[in-house]
C-alpha positions in Angstrom: -116.7 218.6 124.1 -117.7 214.9 123.9 -119.5 214.2 120.7 -121.5 211.1 119.7 -122.1 210.2 116.0 -125.4 208.7 115.4 -125.7 206.0 112.7 -125.4 207.6 109.3 -122.9 210.3 110.3 -119.7 209.7 108.1 -116.6 208.9 110.2 -114.7 211.6 108.2 -116.6 214.3 110.0 -114.3 213.6 113.0 -111.3 215.0 111.0 -113.0 218.4 111.3 -113.6 218.2 115.0 -110.1 218.5 116.3 -110.0 219.3 120.0 -113.3 217.3 120.5 -113.6 213.7 121.8 -115.7 211.7 119.2 -117.2 208.4 119.5 -119.6 206.4 117.4 -123.0 205.0 118.7 -122.2 201.7 116.9 -118.8 201.4 118.9 -120.8 201.6 122.1 -123.3 199.1 121.0 -125.9 201.8 120.7 -126.7 201.4 117.1 -130.1 199.7 117.6 -131.3 202.3 120.1 -134.3 204.5 119.1 -133.9 208.1 119.1 -135.2 208.7 122.6 -133.1 205.8 124.1 -130.1 207.0 122.3 -130.5 210.6 123.8 -130.9 209.2 127.3 -127.9 206.9 126.9 -125.8 209.6 125.5 -126.7 212.0 128.2 -126.1 209.5 131.0 -122.7 208.8 129.5 -121.7 212.4 129.6 -121.9 213.4 125.9 -122.4 217.1 125.1 -123.4 216.9 121.4 -124.9 214.3 119.2 -124.3 214.7 115.4 -126.9 212.9 113.3 -128.3 212.8 109.7 -131.8 212.1 111.0 -133.7 215.2 110.0 -136.8 214.0 111.8 -135.2 213.9 115.3 -136.0 217.6 115.7 -139.7 216.9 115.4 -139.6 213.6 117.5 -137.7 214.7 120.5 -138.1 217.5 122.9 -134.7 218.7 124.2 -136.1 221.0 126.8 -134.3 220.4 130.1 -131.7 218.2 128.4 -127.9 218.6 128.8 -127.4 217.5 125.2 -127.3 219.4 122.0 -128.1 218.1 118.5 -126.3 219.0 115.2 -128.2 217.7 112.3 -126.5 217.2 108.9 -129.1 217.4 106.0 -127.4 214.7 104.0 -125.2 211.7 104.7 -123.1 211.9 101.6 -119.4 212.4 102.6 -118.5 214.1 99.2 -120.9 216.9 100.2 -120.3 216.9 103.9 -116.5 217.3 103.7 -117.2 220.7 102.1 -119.0 221.8 105.3 -116.5 220.7 108.0 -115.7 224.1 109.2 -119.4 224.9 109.5 -120.0 221.6 111.4 -117.0 222.3 113.8 -118.4 225.7 114.5 -121.9 224.3 115.2 -120.4 221.6 117.5 -118.1 224.1 119.4 -121.0 226.6 119.8 -123.7 224.0 120.9 -125.5 224.6 124.1 -127.5 222.2 126.1 -131.0 221.5 124.6 -130.3 223.2 121.2 -130.7 222.0 117.8 -128.7 223.2 114.8 -129.4 221.9 111.3 -126.6 222.3 108.8 -127.7 222.3 105.1 -125.3 220.2 103.1 
């Protein structure tokens, strides 16, 4: 799957996503896009999943009819997130278009 990391997602998460293609929004120049714009850009570029630490995105965006899935990490601290890499990988691998999965870190 093609995975996009939103701002705030620690780069180290990519180590747990072997077999997936991971890119950062910042590397594409998308770090200033608002949530809706980011979803549109990611979808147009063919991403399957966005991984974010923005817990509000679930309430701000409607994914009905979208081809993207969103995996939300409840915290951005790498020290805590690295303990959940297997759970994150499972959520990304099992993501379906239009779905939200929140991982409690």
